[in-house]
C-alpha positions in Angstrom: -9.0 61.9 -51.0 -12.0 59.6 -51.2 -13.1 56.8 -48.9 -15.7 54.1 -48.8 -16.6 52.2 -45.5 -15.5 48.6 -46.4 -15.4 45.6 -44.2 -16.4 47.8 -41.3 -13.9 50.9 -41.8 -13.4 53.8 -43.8 -10.8 53.0 -46.3 -8.9 55.3 -49.0 -10.3 54.0 -52.3 -9.2 56.8 -54.3 -8.6 60.7 -55.2 -10.2 63.3 -56.9 -9.3 64.9 -60.0 -8.4 68.7 -59.3 -11.4 70.9 -58.2 -12.5 73.8 -60.0 -12.2 77.0 -57.9 -16.1 77.2 -57.5 -16.3 73.5 -56.3 -13.1 74.0 -54.0 -15.2 76.8 -52.3 -18.7 74.6 -52.1 -16.6 71.8 -50.3 -14.6 74.1 -48.1 -17.4 75.3 -46.0 -18.1 71.7 -45.0 -14.8 70.7 -44.2 -14.2 70.8 -40.4 -11.5 69.2 -38.1 -12.1 65.2 -37.1 -14.3 65.7 -33.9 -12.2 62.7 -32.6 -10.0 59.8 -33.8 -9.9 59.7 -37.6 -9.6 56.4 -39.4 -6.9 57.7 -41.4 -3.1 58.0 -40.7 -1.7 61.5 -40.8 0.6 60.3 -43.8 0.5 58.0 -46.5 2.4 56.3 -49.3 2.9 58.4 -52.2 1.4 55.0 -54.1 -2.0 55.9 -52.3 -2.6 59.1 -54.2 -0.4 57.7 -57.9 -0.4 53.8 -57.9 1.7 53.8 -61.0 4.6 56.0 -59.6 7.0 53.9 -57.2 9.0 56.5 -56.5 6.3 59.0 -55.0 7.1 60.4 -51.8 4.8 60.0 -48.8 2.1 62.5 -48.5 0.7 64.2 -45.3 -3.1 64.1 -45.5 -5.0 67.2 -43.7 -7.4 65.3 -42.0 -11.0 66.2 -42.0 -14.1 65.1 -40.4 -15.7 62.7 -43.1 -18.3 64.7 -45.3 -20.1 62.8 -47.8 -19.8 64.0 -51.4 -21.6 62.8 -54.6 -18.9 62.0 -57.4 -18.5 60.5 -61.0 -16.3 57.8 -61.3 -14.9 55.0 -63.9 -16.1 51.8 -62.4 -12.8 50.3 -63.6 -11.5 49.2 -60.0 -7.8 48.3 -59.3 -6.9 46.5 -56.3 -8.5 48.4 -53.4 -9.2 51.8 -55.4 -10.7 53.1 -58.3 -8.2 53.2 -61.2 -9.2 56.7 -62.2 -9.3 60.0 -60.5 -12.9 60.5 -59.2 -14.6 63.9 -60.3 -16.7 66.2 -57.6 -20.1 66.9 -58.5 -21.5 68.2 -55.3 -21.6 67.8 -51.6 -24.1 66.1 -49.9 -24.7 67.3 -46.6 -27.8 66.1 -45.8 -26.6 61.9 -45.7 -24.7 60.9 -42.9 -21.2 59.7 -43.2 -22.2 56.0 -41.7 -25.3 55.9 -43.5 -23.3 55.1 -47.0 -22.7 51.9 -48.3 -19.9 50.8 -50.5 -21.2 49.3 -53.9 -22.0 45.7 -54.1 -19.0 44.9 -56.1 -16.9 46.7 -53.7 -18.0 45.6 -50.3 -15.6 43.2 -49.0 -13.6 43.0 -51.9 
């Protein structure tokens, strides 16, 4: 799941394509349980992951402490989410999650 700070809250804005094994290992070392309350629910509607499948079942999330990652994204935006899956590029541990800003065309929108 991918999130961006929009209107003062960390919102789910998309999902990644399936990670390659080496990317999965690179990301896994930075994932840890949340230190406190998480801004996302434990379960999301199936349409959060696949908005074109109205019959998609709810999906349980494994909540983790937010970590900044660099992704490649199509600029197509649909409603409140990226239209297409994001492609993981690399973890950016030097960037604090609370220092990330949504692109101007997405913030507040």
